[in-house]
C-alpha positions in Angstrom: 0.1 0.0 -0.1 1.3 3.3 -1.3 1.3 6.2 1.2 0.3 9.8 -0.2 1.6 12.8 0.8 -0.3 15.8 2.1 1.4 19.2 -0.3 1.2 22.3 1.5 1.5 25.5 0.8 4.3 28.6 2.4 1.1 30.0 3.7 0.3 26.2 5.9 4.1 26.3 7.0 3.7 29.9 8.2 0.7 29.2 10.1 2.7 25.9 11.6 3.1 26.1 15.1 7.2 26.5 16.6 7.6 23.0 17.4 8.2 22.6 21.4 11.8 20.8 21.0 12.5 24.2 19.0 13.9 23.4 15.9 11.2 24.5 12.9 10.4 23.7 9.4 11.1 23.9 5.7 9.4 22.7 2.4 10.7 20.3 -0.2 8.4 20.3 -3.4 5.5 20.5 -0.8 5.9 17.9 1.8 6.7 19.5 5.1 10.1 18.2 7.1 10.6 18.8 10.8 14.8 20.5 10.8 16.4 19.8 14.5 17.5 22.4 16.5 20.7 23.6 15.3 24.0 22.3 18.1 26.0 24.7 19.3 28.6 23.4 17.5 27.2 24.5 14.1 25.9 28.1 15.7 29.7 28.9 16.2 30.1 27.4 12.5 26.9 29.6 11.2 28.3 32.6 13.1 31.8 32.2 11.5 30.6 32.3 8.1 28.3 35.2 8.8 31.1 37.2 9.9 33.2 36.1 7.0 30.8 37.1 4.3 29.9 40.4 6.5 33.6 41.2 5.9 34.0 40.3 2.4 30.9 42.0 1.6 32.4 45.1 3.5 35.8 45.1 1.9 34.0 44.6 -1.6 31.8 47.3 -1.2 34.7 50.0 -0.1 36.7 48.6 -3.1 33.9 49.6 -5.9 
């Protein structure tokens, strides 16, 4: 027996309450996918990438 998927819209996703355990949701071809919360290590990597991109943008803006 094949399971049918319920397709969701962006509006459906926005109306979906945030999970109590943290994390969030994303849409993948209309399917609502739960995303677990980031670990501390992941947040540190995100933070470093953000600052590298920010510094690069600032240098690019000053250059021209």
